[in-house]
C-alpha positions, 0 to 999 in steps of 0.5 A: 487736041479735040475732045473726041480725040482725047476721048478716043485715046482714053477709051483705049485704057483701063477705065479704073486707072487714075489719071495724071498730066505730065509737063516736062519743063526744060529748066526743072524737069518733069512735073506731074499733075492730077486731073481734078476735073473738066469744064468749059469756059468762054475765052479769046485766044491770041498770041503774044508778040513772041508767039506764045499762046495767050488765053483771056476768060471773057463772057459767053457773048465775047468769046468762044467756048472751050474745054479745059482740064483742071489739074492740081499739083498737090494730091 
């Protein structure tokens, strides 16, 4: 998802609502996270041999800039 798409979707909600993220773990059920902030980092992205996404944090000269949402599971 692009930042502009997230902004568009969020703009349709009540701006006073708290924001959470839900991850539906197949083995353990849904886990809820509180959105604690947003930031940018420079990263290299790739896929492992089994097709999983991999992200490596690098210096600005080595990678591309991406947006990240910081979440916490204790709130």
